[in-house]
C-alpha positions, 0 to 999 in steps of 0.5 A: 723472779718471783724470788726476786721481787723483792730486790727488784722493787727495793732496786726500783724505789732506790733509783726513783729516790735518788732522781728525785734528791741527787744532782744529774751530774752525779747520777750520770757520774755513778752510772759510768762507775756502775755501767759495763762498758761495751761495744756493740749491742745487737738486736733482733727483737721480733715484730708484730705479724698482723698490721696495727690498724687505727679505725679504718687505717693500716700501718703498713710501715714501722720506723725504727730507731735504737739509742745505744744506752750507757757506754755502747759505741754501735747499735745495730737493731732489727725489728720485723713488721707484717712480714717486712724487717728494718733494720737501725744501725747507731754508731758513735763517731770515735768508733766509726766516722762512717756508718754508711760503709756498715750499712751498705755491707748489711745491705749487700749481706741481705740481698746475698741471703734473699737471693739464697733463699729464693733458689731453694 
Protein backbone atom coordinates (compact mmCIF):
# COMPACT_ATOMS: atom_id res chain seq x y z
CA UNK A 1 0.00 0.00 0.00
CA UNK A 2 2.81 2.43 0.83
CA UNK A 3 4.40 1.88 -2.57
CA UNK A 4 1.12 2.81 -4.29
CA UNK A 5 0.44 5.94 -2.23
CA UNK A 6 1.50 8.39 -4.96
CA UNK A 7 -0.65 6.62 -7.57
CA UNK A 8 -3.67 6.51 -5.27
CA UNK A 9 -3.31 10.16 -4.28
CA UNK A 10 -2.83 11.27 -7.92
CA UNK A 11 -5.96 9.34 -8.93
CA UNK A 12 -7.92 10.93 -6.08
CA UNK A 13 -6.81 14.45 -7.06
CA UNK A 14 -7.59 13.76 -10.73
CA UNK A 15 -11.09 12.56 -9.90
CA UNK A 16 -11.75 15.56 -7.66
CA UNK A 17 -10.59 17.97 -10.38
CA UNK A 18 -12.67 16.19 -13.02
CA UNK A 19 -15.70 16.53 -10.76
CA UNK A 20 -15.12 20.26 -10.51
CA UNK A 21 -14.61 21.01 -14.20
CA UNK A 22 -16.53 18.36 -16.19
CA UNK A 23 -20.31 18.23 -16.66
CA UNK A 24 -22.08 15.41 -14.81
CA UNK A 25 -23.21 13.83 -18.09
CA UNK A 26 -19.59 13.48 -19.25
CA UNK A 27 -18.55 11.98 -15.91
CA UNK A 28 -21.46 9.51 -16.07
CA UNK A 29 -20.41 8.42 -19.58
CA UNK A 30 -16.78 7.97 -18.46
CA UNK A 31 -17.99 5.94 -15.48
CA UNK A 32 -19.99 3.68 -17.80
CA UNK A 33 -16.96 3.15 -20.02
CA UNK A 34 -14.47 2.34 -17.27
CA UNK A 35 -16.72 0.45 -14.85
CA UNK A 36 -16.77 -3.29 -15.08
CA UNK A 37 -20.26 -4.62 -15.37
CA UNK A 38 -21.36 -7.29 -12.96
CA UNK A 39 -24.58 -8.95 -12.03
CA UNK A 40 -24.12 -9.54 -8.32
CA UNK A 41 -22.38 -7.92 -5.38
CA UNK A 42 -22.30 -9.78 -2.06
CA UNK A 43 -21.05 -8.50 1.27
CA UNK A 44 -20.89 -10.08 4.71
CA UNK A 45 -19.45 -7.10 6.56
CA UNK A 46 -18.88 -7.86 10.24
CA UNK A 47 -20.55 -5.40 12.55
CA UNK A 48 -20.14 -4.07 16.06
CA UNK A 49 -20.02 -6.55 18.96
CA UNK A 50 -21.16 -4.19 21.71
CA UNK A 51 -24.04 -1.70 21.43
CA UNK A 52 -23.29 1.87 20.39
CA UNK A 53 -24.11 4.23 23.22
CA UNK A 54 -25.08 7.92 23.07
CA UNK A 55 -24.98 9.29 26.59
CA UNK A 56 -27.11 6.86 28.60
CA UNK A 57 -29.04 5.58 25.54
CA UNK A 58 -28.01 2.33 23.85
CA UNK A 59 -28.67 1.55 20.21
CA UNK A 60 -30.22 -1.93 20.21
CA UNK A 61 -30.82 -2.40 16.47
CA UNK A 62 -29.19 -1.30 13.25
CA UNK A 63 -30.79 -0.56 9.90
CA UNK A 64 -28.69 -1.16 6.83
CA UNK A 65 -29.14 -0.37 3.18
CA UNK A 66 -26.46 -1.03 0.60
CA UNK A 67 -26.94 0.67 -2.74
CA UNK A 68 -25.53 -0.83 -5.88
CA UNK A 69 -22.82 1.22 -7.53
CA UNK A 70 -22.02 1.23 -11.21
CA UNK A 71 -23.61 -1.54 -13.23
CA UNK A 72 -24.42 -4.02 -10.48
CA UNK A 73 -27.89 -5.48 -11.02
CA UNK A 74 -28.28 -7.27 -7.68
CA UNK A 75 -26.75 -6.51 -4.30
CA UNK A 76 -27.11 -8.78 -1.28
CA UNK A 77 -25.58 -7.62 1.98
CA UNK A 78 -25.49 -8.96 5.52
CA UNK A 79 -24.25 -7.07 8.56
CA UNK A 80 -24.07 -8.25 12.13
CA UNK A 81 -24.78 -6.07 15.16
CA UNK A 82 -24.43 -7.20 18.75
CA UNK A 83 -25.21 -10.86 18.12
CA UNK A 84 -27.96 -10.20 15.56
CA UNK A 85 -27.89 -10.11 11.79
CA UNK A 86 -29.57 -7.82 9.26
CA UNK A 87 -29.80 -8.21 5.52
CA UNK A 88 -30.34 -5.87 2.61
CA UNK A 89 -31.23 -6.69 -0.98
CA UNK A 90 -31.20 -4.16 -3.82
CA UNK A 91 -32.35 -5.40 -7.22
CA UNK A 92 -32.71 -3.83 -10.64
CA UNK A 93 -36.24 -4.47 -11.92
CA UNK A 94 -34.80 -5.38 -15.34
CA UNK A 95 -33.10 -8.37 -13.72
CA UNK A 96 -35.56 -9.31 -10.99
CA UNK A 97 -39.12 -8.01 -10.98
CA UNK A 98 -39.99 -9.39 -7.56
CA UNK A 99 -37.04 -9.49 -5.13
CA UNK A 100 -39.44 -10.63 -2.38
CA UNK A 101 -39.10 -14.16 -3.78
CA UNK A 102 -35.34 -14.05 -3.16
CA UNK A 103 -35.93 -12.62 0.32
CA UNK A 104 -38.32 -15.48 1.12
CA UNK A 105 -35.77 -18.10 0.02
CA UNK A 106 -32.95 -16.43 1.97
CA UNK A 107 -35.12 -16.29 5.10
CA UNK A 108 -35.96 -20.00 4.73
CA UNK A 109 -32.27 -20.87 4.31
CA UNK A 110 -31.31 -18.81 7.37
CA UNK A 111 -34.06 -20.47 9.42
CA UNK A 112 -32.76 -23.90 8.34
CA UNK A 113 -29.20 -22.95 9.33
CA UNK A 114 -30.39 -21.69 12.72
CA UNK A 115 -32.36 -24.89 13.29
CA UNK A 116 -29.32 -27.00 12.37
CA UNK A 117 -27.08 -25.03 14.74
CA UNK A 118 -29.50 -25.66 17.65
CA UNK A 119 -29.47 -29.43 17.10
CA UNK A 120 -25.70 -29.71 17.48
